[in-house]
N, CA and C atoms as a LAMMPS dump frame, in Angstrom:
ITEM: TIMESTEP
0
ITEM: NUMBER OF ATOMS
615
ITEM: BOX BOUNDS ff ff ff
-5.0000000000000000e+02 5.0000000000000000e+02
-5.0000000000000000e+02 5.0000000000000000e+02
-5.0000000000000000e+02 5.0000000000000000e+02
ITEM: ATOMS id mol type element x y z
1 1 1 N 57.186 -239.071 130.178
2 1 2 C 56.909 -240.47 129.861
3 1 3 C 56.378 -240.611 128.429
4 2 1 N 55.469 -239.674 128.058
5 2 2 C 54.903 -239.695 126.714
6 2 3 C 55.986 -239.498 125.666
7 3 1 N 56.957 -238.6 125.971
8 3 2 C 58.051 -238.335 125.041
9 3 3 C 58.899 -239.582 124.842
10 4 1 N 59.151 -240.332 125.948
11 4 2 C 59.934 -241.564 125.847
12 4 3 C 59.208 -242.593 124.985
13 5 1 N 57.887 -242.691 125.18
14 5 2 C 57.088 -243.643 124.398
15 5 3 C 57.12 -243.283 122.922
16 6 1 N 57.001 -241.965 122.641
17 6 2 C 57.041 -241.499 121.253
18 6 3 C 58.391 -241.794 120.635
19 7 1 N 59.459 -241.596 121.427
20 7 2 C 60.809 -241.872 120.931
21 7 3 C 60.994 -243.334 120.589
22 8 1 N 60.511 -244.208 121.47
23 8 2 C 60.627 -245.65 121.212
24 8 3 C 59.83 -246.038 119.972
25 9 1 N 58.63 -245.443 119.835
26 9 2 C 57.772 -245.737 118.688
27 9 3 C 58.438 -245.29 117.382
28 10 1 N 59.073 -244.106 117.421
29 10 2 C 59.753 -243.598 116.231
30 10 3 C 60.911 -244.498 115.835
31 11 1 N 61.672 -244.962 116.84
32 11 2 C 62.79 -245.859 116.542
33 11 3 C 62.283 -247.177 115.978
34 12 1 N 61.188 -247.678 116.546
35 12 2 C 60.617 -248.935 116.06
36 12 3 C 60.137 -248.782 114.62
37 13 1 N 59.495 -247.658 114.317
38 13 2 C 59.023 -247.406 112.952
39 13 3 C 60.204 -247.308 111.985
40 14 1 N 61.26 -246.622 112.421
41 14 2 C 62.453 -246.491 111.572
42 14 3 C 63.087 -247.846 111.328
43 15 1 N 63.158 -248.677 112.377
44 15 2 C 63.697 -250.03 112.226
45 15 3 C 62.864 -250.842 111.247
46 16 1 N 61.562 -250.739 111.382
47 16 2 C 60.668 -251.506 110.501
48 16 3 C 60.854 -251.084 109.053
49 17 1 N 60.915 -249.779 108.816
50 17 2 C 61.105 -249.291 107.447
51 17 3 C 62.439 -249.76 106.878
52 18 1 N 63.485 -249.707 107.725
53 18 2 C 64.802 -250.136 107.257
54 18 3 C 64.79 -251.624 106.93
55 19 1 N 64.182 -252.419 107.774
56 19 2 C 64.118 -253.869 107.521
57 19 3 C 63.392 -254.138 106.206
58 20 1 N 62.292 -253.435 105.959
59 20 2 C 61.545 -253.632 104.717
60 20 3 C 62.372 -253.221 103.5
61 21 1 N 63.085 -252.092 103.599
62 21 2 C 63.915 -251.643 102.48
63 21 3 C 65.03 -252.636 102.191
64 22 1 N 65.677 -253.11 103.239
65 22 2 C 66.77 -254.073 103.074
66 22 3 C 66.221 -255.402 102.561
67 23 1 N 65.082 -255.825 103.09
68 23 2 C 64.472 -257.079 102.633
69 23 3 C 64.153 -257.006 101.146
70 24 1 N 63.674 -255.869 100.688
71 24 2 C 63.39 -255.694 99.266
72 24 3 C 64.654 -255.926 98.442
73 25 1 N 65.747 -255.276 98.851
74 25 2 C 67.005 -255.417 98.107
75 25 3 C 67.518 -256.857 98.142
76 26 1 N 67.443 -257.483 99.306
77 26 2 C 67.955 -258.85 99.438
78 26 3 C 67.098 -259.845 98.649
79 27 1 N 65.796 -259.678 98.681
80 27 2 C 64.911 -260.597 97.963
81 27 3 C 65.01 -260.417 96.459
82 28 1 N 65.341 -259.202 96.011
83 28 2 C 65.578 -259.005 94.588
84 28 3 C 66.846 -259.738 94.142
85 29 1 N 67.834 -259.75 95.038
86 29 2 C 69.07 -260.488 94.714
87 29 3 C 68.843 -261.993 94.794
88 30 1 N 68.059 -262.409 95.804
89 30 2 C 67.823 -263.836 96.01
90 30 3 C 66.458 -264.018 96.662
91 31 1 N 65.457 -264.458 95.894
92 31 2 C 64.112 -264.622 96.458
93 31 3 C 64.055 -265.61 97.616
94 32 1 N 65.107 -266.396 97.822
95 32 2 C 65.134 -267.345 98.935
96 32 3 C 65.891 -266.794 100.153
97 33 1 N 66.224 -265.496 100.139
98 33 2 C 66.988 -264.9 101.239
99 33 3 C 66.31 -265.184 102.576
100 34 1 N 67.108 -265.61 103.541
101 34 2 C 66.571 -265.986 104.853
102 34 3 C 66.389 -264.755 105.746
103 35 1 N 65.663 -264.935 106.829
104 35 2 C 65.477 -263.871 107.823
105 35 3 C 66.822 -263.489 108.434
106 36 1 N 67.666 -264.47 108.665
107 36 2 C 68.982 -264.192 109.246
108 36 3 C 69.808 -263.317 108.314
109 37 1 N 69.773 -263.632 107.033
110 37 2 C 70.518 -262.829 106.067
111 37 3 C 69.977 -261.41 105.993
112 38 1 N 68.655 -261.27 106.018
113 38 2 C 68.046 -259.945 105.974
114 38 3 C 68.412 -259.145 107.217
115 39 1 N 68.386 -259.803 108.385
116 39 2 C 68.75 -259.116 109.631
117 39 3 C 70.193 -258.642 109.567
118 40 1 N 71.08 -259.499 109.087
119 40 2 C 72.494 -259.138 108.999
120 40 3 C 72.7 -257.949 108.066
121 41 1 N 72.016 -257.981 106.92
122 41 2 C 72.137 -256.876 105.963
123 41 3 C 71.572 -255.576 106.528
124 42 1 N 70.549 -255.689 107.377
125 42 2 C 69.926 -254.501 107.975
126 42 3 C 70.702 -253.99 109.187
127 43 1 N 71.688 -254.771 109.628
128 43 2 C 72.489 -254.353 110.771
129 43 3 C 71.778 -254.51 112.093
130 44 1 N 70.863 -255.479 112.16
131 44 2 C 70.147 -255.746 113.41
132 44 3 C 70.233 -257.242 113.707
133 45 1 N 69.898 -257.606 114.927
134 45 2 C 69.881 -259.027 115.276
135 45 3 C 68.582 -259.643 114.748
136 46 1 N 68.598 -260.945 114.57
137 46 2 C 67.429 -261.626 114.012
138 46 3 C 66.193 -261.413 114.883
139 47 1 N 66.399 -261.323 116.194
140 47 2 C 65.272 -261.117 117.117
141 47 3 C 64.522 -259.82 116.8
142 48 1 N 65.269 -258.789 116.383
143 48 2 C 64.633 -257.515 116.038
144 48 3 C 63.724 -257.68 114.832
145 49 1 N 64.199 -258.424 113.837
146 49 2 C 63.375 -258.662 112.646
147 49 3 C 62.103 -259.407 113.033
148 50 1 N 62.273 -260.457 113.852
149 50 2 C 61.102 -261.233 114.262
150 50 3 C 60.17 -260.432 115.163
151 51 1 N 60.706 -259.416 115.838
152 51 2 C 59.86 -258.555 116.655
153 51 3 C 58.864 -257.773 115.818
154 52 1 N 59.256 -257.459 114.586
155 52 2 C 58.362 -256.739 113.678
156 52 3 C 57.558 -257.685 112.789
157 53 1 N 58.197 -258.785 112.404
158 53 2 C 57.574 -259.733 111.476
159 53 3 C 57.765 -261.142 112.039
160 54 1 N 56.698 -261.771 112.529
161 54 2 C 56.83 -263.059 113.22
162 54 3 C 57.296 -264.21 112.338
163 55 1 N 57.261 -264.034 111.015
164 55 2 C 57.706 -265.089 110.117
165 55 3 C 58.185 -264.46 108.815
166 56 1 N 58.883 -265.25 108.025
167 56 2 C 59.338 -264.779 106.717
168 56 3 C 58.129 -264.453 105.834
169 57 1 N 57.09 -265.256 105.957
170 57 2 C 55.875 -265.019 105.18
171 57 3 C 55.237 -263.678 105.544
172 58 1 N 55.286 -263.337 106.84
173 58 2 C 54.724 -262.054 107.275
174 58 3 C 55.538 -260.89 106.714
175 59 1 N 56.853 -261.049 106.671
176 59 2 C 57.725 -260.011 106.116
177 59 3 C 57.433 -259.832 104.628
178 60 1 N 57.366 -260.934 103.896
179 60 2 C 57.074 -260.853 102.47
180 60 3 C 55.671 -260.278 102.255
181 61 1 N 54.732 -260.667 103.107
182 61 2 C 53.377 -260.137 103.003
183 61 3 C 53.337 -258.625 103.156
184 62 1 N 54.123 -258.101 104.094
185 62 2 C 54.178 -256.65 104.299
186 62 3 C 54.772 -255.956 103.081
187 63 1 N 55.817 -256.561 102.509
188 63 2 C 56.42 -256.004 101.288
189 63 3 C 55.411 -256.011 100.142
190 64 1 N 54.71 -257.116 100
191 64 2 C 53.736 -257.248 98.92
192 64 3 C 52.62 -256.219 99.072
193 65 1 N 52.104 -256.046 100.292
194 65 2 C 51.028 -255.08 100.525
195 65 3 C 51.432 -253.685 100.059
196 66 1 N 52.617 -253.26 100.498
197 66 2 C 53.073 -251.919 100.128
198 66 3 C 53.366 -251.8 98.643
199 67 1 N 53.986 -252.843 98.074
200 67 2 C 54.379 -252.795 96.668
201 67 3 C 53.174 -252.795 95.737
202 68 1 N 52.176 -253.619 96.027
203 68 2 C 50.975 -253.669 95.183
204 68 3 C 50.305 -252.3 95.156
205 69 1 N 50.2 -251.694 96.322
206 69 2 C 49.561 -250.373 96.4
207 69 3 C 50.347 -249.339 95.593
208 70 1 N 51.675 -249.34 95.741
209 70 2 C 52.498 -248.362 95.028
210 70 3 C 52.443 -248.573 93.526
211 71 1 N 52.505 -249.816 93.09
212 71 2 C 52.485 -250.124 91.66
213 71 3 C 51.142 -249.731 91.042
214 72 1 N 50.054 -250.084 91.707
215 72 2 C 48.725 -249.75 91.19
216 72 3 C 48.522 -248.242 91.128
217 73 1 N 48.971 -247.542 92.158
218 73 2 C 48.836 -246.078 92.195
219 73 3 C 49.657 -245.438 91.09
220 74 1 N 50.895 -245.904 90.915
221 74 2 C 51.773 -245.341 89.887
222 74 3 C 51.207 -245.566 88.497
223 75 1 N 50.728 -246.769 88.232
224 75 2 C 50.212 -247.077 86.901
225 75 3 C 48.991 -246.225 86.581
226 76 1 N 48.101 -246.056 87.558
227 76 2 C 46.906 -245.241 87.336
228 76 3 C 47.268 -243.769 87.166
229 77 1 N 48.173 -243.28 87.998
230 77 2 C 48.557 -241.866 87.934
231 77 3 C 49.253 -241.541 86.622
232 78 1 N 50.054 -242.484 86.132
233 78 2 C 50.817 -242.237 84.913
234 78 3 C 49.967 -242.045 83.674
235 79 1 N 48.803 -242.693 83.626
236 79 2 C 47.968 -242.58 82.434
237 79 3 C 46.783 -241.634 82.632
238 80 1 N 46.763 -240.965 83.783
239 80 2 C 45.66 -240.068 84.117
240 80 3 C 45.742 -238.776 83.309
241 81 1 N 44.586 -238.248 82.956
242 81 2 C 44.54 -236.906 82.372
243 81 3 C 44.822 -236.831 80.891
244 82 1 N 44.869 -237.964 80.18
245 82 2 C 45.078 -237.906 78.744
246 82 3 C 44.268 -238.99 78.046
247 83 1 N 43.742 -238.654 76.891
248 83 2 C 43.037 -239.627 76.048
249 83 3 C 43.963 -240.163 74.965
250 84 1 N 45.153 -239.56 74.851
251 84 2 C 46.134 -240.01 73.863
252 84 3 C 46.771 -241.311 74.358
253 85 1 N 46.57 -242.396 73.622
254 85 2 C 47.019 -243.705 74.093
255 85 3 C 48.533 -243.803 74.181
256 86 1 N 49.243 -243.202 73.259
257 86 2 C 50.708 -243.234 73.31
258 86 3 C 51.23 -242.465 74.521
259 87 1 N 50.627 -241.317 74.796
260 87 2 C 51.017 -240.539 75.976
261 87 3 C 50.689 -241.301 77.255
262 88 1 N 49.555 -242.01 77.248
263 88 2 C 49.159 -242.787 78.423
264 88 3 C 50.165 -243.91 78.699
265 89 1 N 50.611 -244.597 77.644
266 89 2 C 51.616 -245.649 77.818
267 89 3 C 52.926 -245.051 78.324
268 90 1 N 53.353 -243.949 77.72
269 90 2 C 54.593 -243.297 78.162
270 90 3 C 54.491 -242.876 79.624
271 91 1 N 53.358 -242.285 79.994
272 91 2 C 53.177 -241.829 81.368
273 91 3 C 53.19 -242.974 82.357
274 92 1 N 52.548 -244.082 81.994
275 92 2 C 52.504 -245.217 82.919
276 92 3 C 53.889 -245.83 83.097
277 93 1 N 54.678 -245.895 82.021
278 93 2 C 56.039 -246.428 82.14
279 93 3 C 56.893 -245.526 83.031
280 94 1 N 56.814 -244.222 82.819
281 94 2 C 57.597 -243.289 83.636
282 94 3 C 57.201 -243.387 85.107
283 95 1 N 55.898 -243.512 85.366
284 95 2 C 55.434 -243.61 86.758
285 95 3 C 55.865 -244.939 87.375
286 96 1 N 55.729 -246.029 86.615
287 96 2 C 56.141 -247.336 87.126
288 96 3 C 57.645 -247.392 87.359
289 97 1 N 58.402 -246.654 86.56
290 97 2 C 59.853 -246.661 86.744
291 97 3 C 60.235 -246.201 88.146
292 98 1 N 59.436 -245.302 88.709
293 98 2 C 59.718 -244.786 90.042
294 98 3 C 59.577 -245.863 91.118
295 99 1 N 58.817 -246.912 90.825
296 99 2 C 58.643 -248.006 91.794
297 99 3 C 59.07 -249.338 91.161
298 100 1 N 60.011 -249.262 90.221
299 100 2 C 60.394 -250.447 89.438
300 100 3 C 60.937 -251.576 90.307
301 101 1 N 61.698 -251.243 91.355
302 101 2 C 62.228 -252.283 92.24
303 101 3 C 61.092 -253.105 92.835
304 102 1 N 60.095 -252.408 93.341
305 102 2 C 58.967 -253.103 93.965
306 102 3 C 58.164 -253.891 92.931
307 103 1 N 58.024 -253.312 91.756
308 103 2 C 57.299 -254.002 90.694
309 103 3 C 58.02 -255.294 90.306
310 104 1 N 59.325 -255.206 90.18
311 104 2 C 60.104 -256.386 89.78
312 104 3 C 60.011 -257.481 90.836
313 105 1 N 60.026 -257.076 92.112
314 105 2 C 59.892 -258.069 93.184
315 105 3 C 58.535 -258.761 93.1
316 106 1 N 57.486 -257.991 92.882
317 106 2 C 56.154 -258.583 92.785
318 106 3 C 56.077 -259.594 91.645
319 107 1 N 56.647 -259.222 90.503
320 107 2 C 56.607 -260.12 89.349
321 107 3 C 57.371 -261.398 89.645
322 108 1 N 58.535 -261.258 90.298
323 108 2 C 59.333 -262.443 90.622
324 108 3 C 58.582 -263.334 91.619
325 109 1 N 57.968 -262.731 92.61
326 109 2 C 57.208 -263.511 93.595
327 109 3 C 55.994 -264.171 92.949
328 110 1 N 55.381 -263.459 91.995
329 110 2 C 54.22 -264.034 91.313
330 110 3 C 54.626 -265.279 90.516
331 111 1 N 55.824 -265.24 89.963
332 111 2 C 56.317 -266.407 89.215
333 111 3 C 56.58 -267.579 90.149
334 112 1 N 56.869 -267.271 91.417
335 112 2 C 57.106 -268.303 92.426
336 112 3 C 55.868 -268.39 93.311
337 113 1 N 54.758 -268.776 92.73
338 113 2 C 53.473 -268.731 93.415
339 113 3 C 53.466 -269.366 94.787
340 114 1 N 54.328 -270.368 95.015
341 114 2 C 54.347 -271.02 96.316
342 114 3 C 54.965 -270.132 97.388
343 115 1 N 55.781 -269.143 96.978
344 115 2 C 56.45 -268.268 97.93
345 115 3 C 55.526 -267.165 98.433
346 116 1 N 54.718 -266.654 97.548
347 116 2 C 53.832 -265.542 97.926
348 116 3 C 52.49 -265.708 97.228
349 117 1 N 51.661 -266.607 97.731
350 117 2 C 50.379 -266.847 97.083
351 117 3 C 49.538 -265.584 97.018
352 118 1 N 48.842 -265.41 95.905
353 118 2 C 47.953 -264.27 95.76
354 118 3 C 48.566 -263.073 95.069
355 119 1 N 49.895 -263.06 94.876
356 119 2 C 50.512 -261.889 94.243
357 119 3 C 50.04 -261.752 92.803
358 120 1 N 50.019 -262.848 92.08
359 120 2 C 49.595 -262.796 90.673
360 120 3 C 48.184 -262.208 90.56
361 121 1 N 47.289 -262.649 91.442
362 121 2 C 45.917 -262.149 91.406
363 121 3 C 45.866 -260.662 91.733
364 122 1 N 46.704 -260.231 92.664
365 122 2 C 46.675 -258.831 93.077
366 122 3 C 47.297 -257.916 92.019
367 123 1 N 48.159 -258.477 91.174
368 123 2 C 48.731 -257.7 90.072
369 123 3 C 47.821 -257.688 88.848
370 124 1 N 46.835 -258.58 88.824
371 124 2 C 45.989 -258.744 87.646
372 124 3 C 45.343 -257.437 87.163
373 125 1 N 44.801 -256.583 88.062
374 125 2 C 44.177 -255.339 87.57
375 125 3 C 45.168 -254.419 86.851
376 126 1 N 46.413 -254.353 87.338
377 126 2 C 47.425 -253.512 86.695
378 126 3 C 47.74 -254.06 85.311
379 127 1 N 47.939 -255.367 85.23
380 127 2 C 48.259 -255.98 83.94
381 127 3 C 47.083 -255.867 82.973
382 128 1 N 45.885 -256.024 83.491
383 128 2 C 44.697 -255.924 82.638
384 128 3 C 44.548 -254.515 82.072
385 129 1 N 44.816 -253.5 82.911
386 129 2 C 44.697 -252.108 82.454
387 129 3 C 45.741 -251.813 81.383
388 130 1 N 46.958 -252.306 81.586
389 130 2 C 48.019 -252.081 80.599
390 130 3 C 47.694 -252.801 79.287
391 131 1 N 47.213 -254.034 79.391
392 131 2 C 46.869 -254.806 78.2
393 131 3 C 45.735 -254.144 77.424
394 132 1 N 44.732 -253.627 78.144
395 132 2 C 43.607 -252.962 77.491
396 132 3 C 44.065 -251.693 76.768
397 133 1 N 44.997 -250.969 77.378
398 133 2 C 45.549 -249.772 76.756
399 133 3 C 46.217 -250.135 75.426
400 134 1 N 46.994 -251.205 75.436
401 134 2 C 47.681 -251.643 74.219
402 134 3 C 46.687 -252.199 73.199
403 135 1 N 45.676 -252.913 73.669
404 135 2 C 44.682 -253.469 72.75
405 135 3 C 43.946 -252.36 72.007
406 136 1 N 43.565 -251.332 72.754
407 136 2 C 42.908 -250.193 72.107
408 136 3 C 43.82 -249.537 71.082
409 137 1 N 45.098 -249.378 71.467
410 137 2 C 46.05 -248.758 70.557
411 137 3 C 46.263 -249.574 69.295
412 138 1 N 46.317 -250.892 69.443
413 138 2 C 46.475 -251.769 68.275
414 138 3 C 45.218 -251.723 67.399
415 139 1 N 44.051 -251.75 68.021
416 139 2 C 42.787 -251.721 67.268
417 139 3 C 42.619 -250.412 66.499
418 140 1 N 43.084 -249.313 67.112
419 140 2 C 42.908 -247.998 66.496
420 140 3 C 44.06 -247.608 65.583
421 141 1 N 45.068 -248.468 65.492
422 141 2 C 46.198 -248.181 64.619
423 141 3 C 47.222 -247.234 65.21
424 142 1 N 47.089 -246.905 66.495
425 142 2 C 48.09 -246.062 67.162
426 142 3 C 49.384 -246.849 67.338
427 143 1 N 49.241 -248.117 67.685
428 143 2 C 50.381 -249.009 67.84
429 143 3 C 50.368 -250.055 66.726
430 144 1 N 51.543 -250.548 66.409
431 144 2 C 51.689 -251.594 65.398
432 144 3 C 52.629 -252.65 65.95
433 145 1 N 52.158 -253.907 65.967
434 145 2 C 52.994 -254.996 66.467
435 145 3 C 52.451 -256.319 65.949
436 146 1 N 53.347 -257.269 65.668
437 146 2 C 52.872 -258.605 65.295
438 146 3 C 52.352 -259.385 66.506
439 147 1 N 52.589 -258.844 67.701
440 147 2 C 52.171 -259.517 68.928
441 147 3 C 50.765 -259.075 69.335
442 148 1 N 49.977 -259.98 69.882
443 148 2 C 48.697 -259.56 70.465
444 148 3 C 48.962 -258.759 71.736
445 149 1 N 47.96 -258.013 72.162
446 149 2 C 48.135 -257.096 73.293
447 149 3 C 48.688 -257.759 74.556
448 150 1 N 48.188 -258.931 74.98
449 150 2 C 48.729 -259.527 76.207
450 150 3 C 50.221 -259.86 76.102
451 151 1 N 50.635 -260.363 74.935
452 151 2 C 52.057 -260.69 74.749
453 151 3 C 52.897 -259.419 74.69
454 152 1 N 52.371 -258.386 74.037
455 152 2 C 53.097 -257.121 73.954
456 152 3 C 53.251 -256.504 75.344
457 153 1 N 52.218 -256.597 76.16
458 153 2 C 52.298 -256.089 77.539
459 153 3 C 53.378 -256.828 78.318
460 154 1 N 53.456 -258.134 78.114
461 154 2 C 54.479 -258.935 78.794
462 154 3 C 55.876 -258.514 78.339
463 155 1 N 56.045 -258.308 77.039
464 155 2 C 57.344 -257.871 76.506
465 155 3 C 57.732 -256.521 77.099
466 156 1 N 56.781 -255.604 77.167
467 156 2 C 57.056 -254.279 77.748
468 156 3 C 57.539 -254.406 79.193
469 157 1 N 56.884 -255.269 79.95
470 157 2 C 57.257 -255.477 81.347
471 157 3 C 58.688 -255.972 81.457
472 158 1 N 59.037 -256.971 80.639
473 158 2 C 60.385 -257.539 80.691
474 158 3 C 61.422 -256.53 80.2
475 159 1 N 61.051 -255.691 79.237
476 159 2 C 61.983 -254.667 78.741
477 159 3 C 62.333 -253.683 79.851
478 160 1 N 61.325 -253.311 80.628
479 160 2 C 61.569 -252.37 81.715
480 160 3 C 62.572 -252.946 82.706
481 161 1 N 62.415 -254.222 83.027
482 161 2 C 63.331 -254.835 83.98
483 161 3 C 64.72 -255.031 83.376
484 162 1 N 64.787 -255.281 82.068
485 162 2 C 66.085 -255.423 81.4
486 162 3 C 66.857 -254.105 81.447
487 163 1 N 66.159 -252.986 81.239
488 163 2 C 66.82 -251.68 81.334
489 163 3 C 67.288 -251.432 82.756
490 164 1 N 66.481 -251.855 83.718
491 164 2 C 66.857 -251.713 85.12
492 164 3 C 68.153 -252.478 85.421
493 165 1 N 68.268 -253.685 84.865
494 165 2 C 69.495 -254.457 85.049
495 165 3 C 70.681 -253.74 84.409
496 166 1 N 70.45 -253.113 83.268
497 166 2 C 71.52 -252.369 82.6
498 166 3 C 72.011 -251.224 83.479
499 167 1 N 71.079 -250.571 84.172
500 167 2 C 71.456 -249.501 85.115
501 167 3 C 72.303 -250.079 86.243
502 168 1 N 71.842 -251.197 86.818
503 168 2 C 72.568 -251.83 87.921
504 168 3 C 73.963 -252.272 87.503
505 169 1 N 74.114 -252.656 86.229
506 169 2 C 75.418 -253.122 85.731
507 169 3 C 76.294 -251.984 85.238
508 170 1 N 75.816 -250.744 85.384
509 170 2 C 76.608 -249.589 84.983
510 170 3 C 76.637 -249.339 83.488
511 171 1 N 75.686 -249.903 82.754
512 171 2 C 75.653 -249.751 81.305
513 171 3 C 74.823 -248.551 80.858
514 172 1 N 74.085 -247.966 81.791
515 172 2 C 73.186 -246.868 81.461
516 172 3 C 73.099 -245.914 82.637
517 173 1 N 73.091 -244.616 82.338
518 173 2 C 72.983 -243.585 83.365
519 173 3 C 71.584 -243.646 83.992
520 174 1 N 71.548 -243.795 85.301
521 174 2 C 70.272 -243.928 86.007
522 174 3 C 69.378 -242.705 85.806
523 175 1 N 69.975 -241.53 85.598
524 175 2 C 69.181 -240.311 85.462
525 175 3 C 68.347 -240.304 84.18
526 176 1 N 68.8 -241.024 83.17
527 176 2 C 68.09 -241.057 81.905
528 176 3 C 67.285 -242.333 81.702
529 177 1 N 67.398 -243.257 82.65
530 177 2 C 66.851 -244.6 82.435
531 177 3 C 65.332 -244.611 82.283
532 178 1 N 64.636 -243.8 83.061
533 178 2 C 63.183 -243.791 82.97
534 178 3 C 62.71 -243.358 81.593
535 179 1 N 63.263 -242.257 81.108
536 179 2 C 62.882 -241.776 79.773
537 179 3 C 63.281 -242.78 78.696
538 180 1 N 64.476 -243.325 78.832
539 180 2 C 64.954 -244.301 77.857
540 180 3 C 64.025 -245.503 77.794
541 181 1 N 63.576 -245.954 78.954
542 181 2 C 62.665 -247.094 79.002
543 181 3 C 61.347 -246.763 78.311
544 182 1 N 60.806 -245.589 78.587
545 182 2 C 59.532 -245.196 77.983
546 182 3 C 59.649 -245.103 76.46
547 183 1 N 60.744 -244.532 75.969
548 183 2 C 60.959 -244.444 74.515
549 183 3 C 61.075 -245.843 73.926
550 184 1 N 61.82 -246.718 74.601
551 184 2 C 62.014 -248.085 74.112
552 184 3 C 60.695 -248.842 74.047
553 185 1 N 59.862 -248.681 75.067
554 185 2 C 58.556 -249.347 75.09
555 185 3 C 57.677 -248.849 73.941
556 186 1 N 57.673 -247.539 73.702
557 186 2 C 56.855 -246.998 72.615
558 186 3 C 57.345 -247.473 71.249
559 187 1 N 58.66 -247.526 71.066
560 187 2 C 59.177 -247.996 69.779
561 187 3 C 58.839 -249.473 69.572
562 188 1 N 58.819 -250.242 70.658
563 188 2 C 58.443 -251.651 70.554
564 188 3 C 56.973 -251.806 70.183
565 189 1 N 56.197 -250.751 70.417
566 189 2 C 54.781 -250.759 70.04
567 189 3 C 54.568 -250.117 68.675
568 190 1 N 55.661 -249.883 67.938
569 190 2 C 55.549 -249.395 66.574
570 190 3 C 55.574 -247.894 66.407
571 191 1 N 55.816 -247.151 67.488
572 191 2 C 55.928 -245.693 67.384
573 191 3 C 57.348 -245.352 66.908
574 192 1 N 57.504 -244.524 65.859
575 192 2 C 58.854 -244.149 65.417
576 192 3 C 59.659 -243.527 66.557
577 193 1 N 60.961 -243.825 66.604
578 193 2 C 61.797 -243.382 67.728
579 193 3 C 61.776 -241.869 67.904
580 194 1 N 61.777 -241.126 66.801
581 194 2 C 61.787 -239.661 66.909
582 194 3 C 60.503 -239.159 67.569
583 195 1 N 59.374 -239.737 67.163
584 195 2 C 58.092 -239.332 67.768
585 195 3 C 58.012 -239.8 69.212
586 196 1 N 58.48 -241.014 69.486
587 196 2 C 58.468 -241.538 70.855
588 196 3 C 59.262 -240.628 71.782
589 197 1 N 60.391 -240.142 71.318
590 197 2 C 61.227 -239.241 72.123
591 197 3 C 60.488 -237.953 72.449
592 198 1 N 59.79 -237.417 71.462
593 198 2 C 59.009 -236.183 71.669
594 198 3 C 57.875 -236.429 72.669
595 199 1 N 57.183 -237.549 72.521
596 199 2 C 56.065 -237.859 73.402
597 199 3 C 56.531 -238.027 74.854
598 200 1 N 57.647 -238.73 75.037
599 200 2 C 58.157 -238.951 76.394
600 200 3 C 58.607 -237.627 77.004
601 201 1 N 59.233 -236.787 76.21
602 201 2 C 59.641 -235.471 76.714
603 201 3 C 58.424 -234.653 77.127
604 202 1 N 57.354 -234.763 76.361
605 202 2 C 56.118 -234.023 76.675
606 202 3 C 55.538 -234.497 77.998
607 203 1 N 55.513 -235.819 78.211
608 203 2 C 54.993 -236.359 79.472
609 203 3 C 55.882 -235.959 80.639
610 204 1 N 57.183 -236.02 80.427
611 204 2 C 58.133 -235.691 81.494
612 204 3 C 57.997 -234.229 81.901
613 205 1 N 57.779 -233.38 80.913
614 205 2 C 57.671 -231.94 81.209
615 205 3 C 56.351 -231.605 81.854
C-alpha cells in the first residue's frame, strides 16, 4: 500500500513539475496564456492543472516563488568569491544566464503589475545589488558609461534578454550565448572587448 502511495505521489510531483515547466514556456510566449492552453500544451486535461493549482493566480504564484529564489541565488553565487568588480559582473551574468528564462518571465510579470502583484518588490534586492556593483565600478573607474548605474543596470538586463531572443531565432549558437552575453555586458560598461573576453573566460574556467 505504501509503495502505491509513493508511486501516486511521484506521478503527481512529476505532473506538477511538467505543468510548471510548460506554463513557464507558454507565459513567456504569451503572458495572457489561459489555464486551458497550458493544460493542452502540457498534455493533460484542465482538471489536472486545477488539481495542482486552484487558479491561474496560484499557478503564476508558484512560478514566481521558484523563479525569484533561483534568480536571487544565481546572482549572489555569480559574484561570490571575488573583489574584482568586472569579474563579479561577468560571474553574475553567467550565473543568471542559467536561469534566464525564469528571470525574463519575472521581469515581464513585474511590468504587468496587475498580473502578478509583488514581483517587482521581490526582484528589488537583485536589481539593487546589481546596480550597486555598477555604481561602485563607475565611481572607481573600473567601468565607464554615460549612463548612471540604475540605467546601465536596466540596459544590461535588456541586453541579456535580447541575446536570448537571438538564440531562440537561430541567430546565435546557444552553447556560446552565456559567454557572449557576459562579454557584451562588460563592453557596454566600458571594458575593452579583448579584456572582457579574457575576464569571462577566467570566470568560466
